[in-house]
C-alpha positions in Angstrom: 97.0 69.4 62.7 94.5 70.1 65.5 90.8 68.9 65.5 88.0 68.6 67.7 84.8 66.5 68.7 86.1 63.1 67.9 84.5 60.1 69.8 87.4 58.4 71.7 87.6 54.7 71.2 90.0 52.6 73.4 91.8 49.8 71.9 95.0 47.8 71.8 97.9 48.3 69.3 96.6 45.7 66.8 92.8 46.7 66.8 94.0 50.5 66.4 96.2 49.7 63.5 93.3 47.6 61.8 90.9 50.3 62.5 93.4 53.1 61.0 93.7 51.1 57.7 89.8 50.6 57.4 88.6 52.6 54.4 85.7 53.8 56.6 87.8 55.2 59.2 86.9 59.1 59.8 89.7 60.8 61.6 87.2 63.7 62.0 84.7 61.5 63.9 87.0 59.1 65.7 90.4 59.1 67.8 91.7 55.8 68.9 93.5 55.9 72.2 95.0 53.3 74.4 93.2 51.1 76.8 95.3 52.8 79.6 94.0 56.2 78.7 90.6 55.2 79.4 90.5 56.2 83.1 91.7 59.7 82.2 89.2 60.6 79.5 85.6 61.6 80.2 84.0 62.4 76.9 82.4 59.4 75.5 80.5 60.9 72.5 81.2 63.0 69.2 80.7 66.4 70.0 80.7 69.1 67.2 83.2 71.6 68.1 85.0 74.6 66.2 88.7 75.7 66.6 88.6 79.3 66.7 92.3 79.9 66.9 95.8 77.9 66.9 99.5 78.9 67.4 102.4 76.7 67.0 105.8 77.6 68.3 108.9 75.3 69.4 107.5 73.4 72.4 104.4 75.2 72.7 101.0 74.7 71.3 97.9 77.0 72.0 94.6 76.3 70.5 91.0 78.1 71.5 88.0 76.0 70.7 84.3 76.5 71.2 81.9 73.5 71.7 78.5 73.1 73.3 80.1 70.8 76.1 83.2 69.0 77.2 84.6 67.3 73.8 88.1 65.9 72.8 91.0 68.3 71.3 93.3 66.1 69.0 96.7 67.3 68.3 98.3 65.1 65.3 102.2 65.5 65.9 105.2 63.3 64.8 107.7 62.6 67.5 111.3 61.9 66.4 113.7 60.7 69.0 117.0 62.0 67.9 119.8 59.8 69.3 123.3 61.5 68.6 126.1 59.3 67.5 129.1 58.6 70.0 131.6 58.5 67.0 
């Protein structure tokens, strides 16, 4: 799932979990990021934007979006680290 326009909020793990469990949480408006990401993100507000196209293939995601200014593009993706058994 790809969404765009969210306002970034930088918090620690416990605060993020609390916020995600809050009934008022709206993932279309807010994205929670680790504190370490703050220096790399220049967007600070919710900016309405539109996903025009998206394409998924193994190890590759492509998305075209349109917005009035720089905004967040959020890709919700699960990571599963597969460890092969030595048996």
